[in-house]
PyMOL CGO cylinders between C-alpha atoms (Angstrom):
from pymol import cmd
from pymol.cgo import CYLINDER

trace = [
    CYLINDER, 7.21, 0.99, 15.62, 5.87, -2.10, 17.20, 0.3, 1, 1, 1, 1, 1, 1,
    CYLINDER, 5.87, -2.10, 17.20, 2.55, -0.44, 17.88, 0.3, 1, 1, 1, 1, 1, 1,
    CYLINDER, 2.55, -0.44, 17.88, 2.25, 0.93, 14.41, 0.3, 1, 1, 1, 1, 1, 1,
    CYLINDER, 2.25, 0.93, 14.41, 2.73, -2.61, 12.99, 0.3, 1, 1, 1, 1, 1, 1,
    CYLINDER, 2.73, -2.61, 12.99, 0.15, -4.01, 15.42, 0.3, 1, 1, 1, 1, 1, 1,
    CYLINDER, 0.15, -4.01, 15.42, -2.26, -1.27, 14.32, 0.3, 1, 1, 1, 1, 1, 1,
    CYLINDER, -2.26, -1.27, 14.32, -1.85, -1.35, 10.54, 0.3, 1, 1, 1, 1, 1, 1,
    CYLINDER, -1.85, -1.35, 10.54, -0.91, -5.09, 9.88, 0.3, 1, 1, 1, 1, 1, 1,
    CYLINDER, -0.91, -5.09, 9.88, -4.46, -5.68, 8.63, 0.3, 1, 1, 1, 1, 1, 1,
    CYLINDER, -4.46, -5.68, 8.63, -4.62, -2.74, 6.37, 0.3, 1, 1, 1, 1, 1, 1,
    CYLINDER, -4.62, -2.74, 6.37, -1.44, -3.46, 4.86, 0.3, 1, 1, 1, 1, 1, 1,
    CYLINDER, -1.44, -3.46, 4.86, -2.56, -7.11, 4.13, 0.3, 1, 1, 1, 1, 1, 1,
    CYLINDER, -2.56, -7.11, 4.13, -5.68, -5.77, 2.58, 0.3, 1, 1, 1, 1, 1, 1,
    CYLINDER, -5.68, -5.77, 2.58, -3.79, -3.29, 0.37, 0.3, 1, 1, 1, 1, 1, 1,
    CYLINDER, -3.79, -3.29, 0.37, -1.30, -6.00, -0.83, 0.3, 1, 1, 1, 1, 1, 1,
    CYLINDER, -1.30, -6.00, -0.83, -4.38, -8.60, -1.59, 0.3, 1, 1, 1, 1, 1, 1,
    CYLINDER, -4.38, -8.60, -1.59, -5.96, -5.73, -3.45, 0.3, 1, 1, 1, 1, 1, 1,
    CYLINDER, -5.96, -5.73, -3.45, -3.04, -4.83, -5.62, 0.3, 1, 1, 1, 1, 1, 1,
    CYLINDER, -3.04, -4.83, -5.62, -2.46, -8.64, -6.27, 0.3, 1, 1, 1, 1, 1, 1,
    CYLINDER, -2.46, -8.64, -6.27, -6.08, -9.36, -7.25, 0.3, 1, 1, 1, 1, 1, 1,
    CYLINDER, -6.08, -9.36, -7.25, -6.19, -6.18, -9.43, 0.3, 1, 1, 1, 1, 1, 1,
    CYLINDER, -6.19, -6.18, -9.43, -3.17, -7.28, -11.28, 0.3, 1, 1, 1, 1, 1, 1,
    CYLINDER, -3.17, -7.28, -11.28, -4.73, -10.73, -11.76, 0.3, 1, 1, 1, 1, 1, 1,
    CYLINDER, -4.73, -10.73, -11.76, -7.85, -9.29, -13.25, 0.3, 1, 1, 1, 1, 1, 1,
    CYLINDER, -7.85, -9.29, -13.25, -5.96, -7.05, -15.57, 0.3, 1, 1, 1, 1, 1, 1,
    CYLINDER, -5.96, -7.05, -15.57, -3.78, -9.81, -16.77, 0.3, 1, 1, 1, 1, 1, 1,
    CYLINDER, -3.78, -9.81, -16.77, -6.82, -12.17, -17.10, 0.3, 1, 1, 1, 1, 1, 1,
    CYLINDER, -6.82, -12.17, -17.10, -8.64, -9.46, -19.14, 0.3, 1, 1, 1, 1, 1, 1,
    CYLINDER, -8.64, -9.46, -19.14, -5.46, -9.38, -21.53, 0.3, 1, 1, 1, 1, 1, 1,
    CYLINDER, -5.46, -9.38, -21.53, -5.49, -13.10, -21.93, 0.3, 1, 1, 1, 1, 1, 1,
    CYLINDER, -5.49, -13.10, -21.93, -2.71, -14.26, -19.31, 0.3, 1, 1, 1, 1, 1, 1,
    CYLINDER, -2.71, -14.26, -19.31, -3.76, -16.48, -16.50, 0.3, 1, 1, 1, 1, 1, 1,
    CYLINDER, -3.76, -16.48, -16.50, -2.29, -15.41, -13.08, 0.3, 1, 1, 1, 1, 1, 1,
    CYLINDER, -2.29, -15.41, -13.08, -4.66, -17.23, -10.90, 0.3, 1, 1, 1, 1, 1, 1,
    CYLINDER, -4.66, -17.23, -10.90, -1.80, -18.30, -8.53, 0.3, 1, 1, 1, 1, 1, 1,
    CYLINDER, -1.80, -18.30, -8.53, -1.36, -14.60, -7.65, 0.3, 1, 1, 1, 1, 1, 1,
    CYLINDER, -1.36, -14.60, -7.65, -5.01, -14.23, -6.74, 0.3, 1, 1, 1, 1, 1, 1,
    CYLINDER, -5.01, -14.23, -6.74, -4.83, -17.19, -4.49, 0.3, 1, 1, 1, 1, 1, 1,
    CYLINDER, -4.83, -17.19, -4.49, -1.72, -16.17, -2.77, 0.3, 1, 1, 1, 1, 1, 1,
    CYLINDER, -1.72, -16.17, -2.77, -3.12, -12.63, -2.33, 0.3, 1, 1, 1, 1, 1, 1,
    CYLINDER, -3.12, -12.63, -2.33, -6.40, -14.08, -0.86, 0.3, 1, 1, 1, 1, 1, 1,
    CYLINDER, -6.40, -14.08, -0.86, -4.17, -16.16, 1.57, 0.3, 1, 1, 1, 1, 1, 1,
    CYLINDER, -4.17, -16.16, 1.57, -2.19, -13.27, 2.62, 0.3, 1, 1, 1, 1, 1, 1,
    CYLINDER, -2.19, -13.27, 2.62, -5.28, -11.28, 3.35, 0.3, 1, 1, 1, 1, 1, 1,
    CYLINDER, -5.28, -11.28, 3.35, -6.61, -14.06, 5.43, 0.3, 1, 1, 1, 1, 1, 1,
    CYLINDER, -6.61, -14.06, 5.43, -3.40, -14.48, 7.29, 0.3, 1, 1, 1, 1, 1, 1,
    CYLINDER, -3.40, -14.48, 7.29, -2.72, -10.78, 7.98, 0.3, 1, 1, 1, 1, 1, 1,
    CYLINDER, -2.72, -10.78, 7.98, -6.34, -10.10, 9.17, 0.3, 1, 1, 1, 1, 1, 1,
    CYLINDER, -6.34, -10.10, 9.17, -6.15, -13.16, 11.59, 0.3, 1, 1, 1, 1, 1, 1,
    CYLINDER, -6.15, -13.16, 11.59, -2.85, -12.21, 13.00, 0.3, 1, 1, 1, 1, 1, 1,
    CYLINDER, -2.85, -12.21, 13.00, -3.97, -8.54, 13.30, 0.3, 1, 1, 1, 1, 1, 1,
    CYLINDER, -3.97, -8.54, 13.30, -7.12, -9.54, 15.15, 0.3, 1, 1, 1, 1, 1, 1,
    CYLINDER, -7.12, -9.54, 15.15, -5.08, -11.82, 17.55, 0.3, 1, 1, 1, 1, 1, 1,
    CYLINDER, -5.08, -11.82, 17.55, -2.23, -9.37, 18.23, 0.3, 1, 1, 1, 1, 1, 1,
    CYLINDER, -2.23, -9.37, 18.23, -4.74, -6.50, 18.95, 0.3, 1, 1, 1, 1, 1, 1,
    CYLINDER, -4.74, -6.50, 18.95, -6.21, -8.46, 21.81, 0.3, 1, 1, 1, 1, 1, 1,
    CYLINDER, -6.21, -8.46, 21.81, -5.48, -7.64, 25.56, 0.3, 1, 1, 1, 1, 1, 1,
    CYLINDER, -5.48, -7.64, 25.56, -3.81, -10.98, 26.09, 0.3, 1, 1, 1, 1, 1, 1,
    CYLINDER, -3.81, -10.98, 26.09, -2.83, -12.34, 22.52, 0.3, 1, 1, 1, 1, 1, 1,
    CYLINDER, -2.83, -12.34, 22.52, -2.05, -16.14, 22.18, 0.3, 1, 1, 1, 1, 1, 1,
    CYLINDER, -2.05, -16.14, 22.18, 1.23, -16.03, 20.50, 0.3, 1, 1, 1, 1, 1, 1,
    CYLINDER, 1.23, -16.03, 20.50, 1.13, -19.78, 19.76, 0.3, 1, 1, 1, 1, 1, 1,
    CYLINDER, 1.13, -19.78, 19.76, -1.87, -19.06, 17.45, 0.3, 1, 1, 1, 1, 1, 1,
    CYLINDER, -1.87, -19.06, 17.45, 0.07, -16.22, 15.70, 0.3, 1, 1, 1, 1, 1, 1,
    CYLINDER, 0.07, -16.22, 15.70, 2.91, -18.67, 15.11, 0.3, 1, 1, 1, 1, 1, 1,
    CYLINDER, 2.91, -18.67, 15.11, 0.69, -21.47, 14.01, 0.3, 1, 1, 1, 1, 1, 1,
    CYLINDER, 0.69, -21.47, 14.01, -1.14, -19.25, 11.49, 0.3, 1, 1, 1, 1, 1, 1,
    CYLINDER, -1.14, -19.25, 11.49, 2.17, -17.95, 10.11, 0.3, 1, 1, 1, 1, 1, 1,
    CYLINDER, 2.17, -17.95, 10.11, 3.71, -21.34, 9.68, 0.3, 1, 1, 1, 1, 1, 1,
    CYLINDER, 3.71, -21.34, 9.68, 0.54, -22.90, 7.99, 0.3, 1, 1, 1, 1, 1, 1,
    CYLINDER, 0.54, -22.90, 7.99, 0.35, -19.72, 5.63, 0.3, 1, 1, 1, 1, 1, 1,
    CYLINDER, 0.35, -19.72, 5.63, 4.02, -20.04, 4.70, 0.3, 1, 1, 1, 1, 1, 1,
    CYLINDER, 4.02, -20.04, 4.70, 3.62, -23.69, 4.12, 0.3, 1, 1, 1, 1, 1, 1,
    CYLINDER, 3.62, -23.69, 4.12, 0.50, -23.03, 1.83, 0.3, 1, 1, 1, 1, 1, 1,
    CYLINDER, 0.50, -23.03, 1.83, 2.24, -20.37, -0.19, 0.3, 1, 1, 1, 1, 1, 1,
    CYLINDER, 2.24, -20.37, -0.19, 5.23, -22.61, -0.57, 0.3, 1, 1, 1, 1, 1, 1,
    CYLINDER, 5.23, -22.61, -0.57, 3.02, -25.51, -1.76, 0.3, 1, 1, 1, 1, 1, 1,
    CYLINDER, 3.02, -25.51, -1.76, 0.99, -23.07, -4.19, 0.3, 1, 1, 1, 1, 1, 1,
    CYLINDER, 0.99, -23.07, -4.19, 4.35, -21.69, -5.58, 0.3, 1, 1, 1, 1, 1, 1,
    CYLINDER, 4.35, -21.69, -5.58, 5.69, -25.20, -6.18, 0.3, 1, 1, 1, 1, 1, 1,
    CYLINDER, 5.69, -25.20, -6.18, 2.56, -26.46, -7.68, 0.3, 1, 1, 1, 1, 1, 1,
    CYLINDER, 2.56, -26.46, -7.68, 2.02, -23.60, -10.10, 0.3, 1, 1, 1, 1, 1, 1,
    CYLINDER, 2.02, -23.60, -10.10, 5.52, -23.09, -11.03, 0.3, 1, 1, 1, 1, 1, 1,
]
cmd.load_cgo(trace, "trace")
């Protein structure tokens, strides 16, 4: 299970970001602005790709994974607070 998560974390992040951005485009086309969803989706994509590339190294730096995770959670919280 752990190896599967390491292998497919970046792909899952990409798919979640793709779904979020498609929903944003559809709603924007219909006249509703969901820009925060697009920003959070892009942040999620960047976070999962960064964590995935670090975890798949031979000797991953876990402090970097934790730092990226904490900063991403803080940014998502700030974006949620600002837009809601």
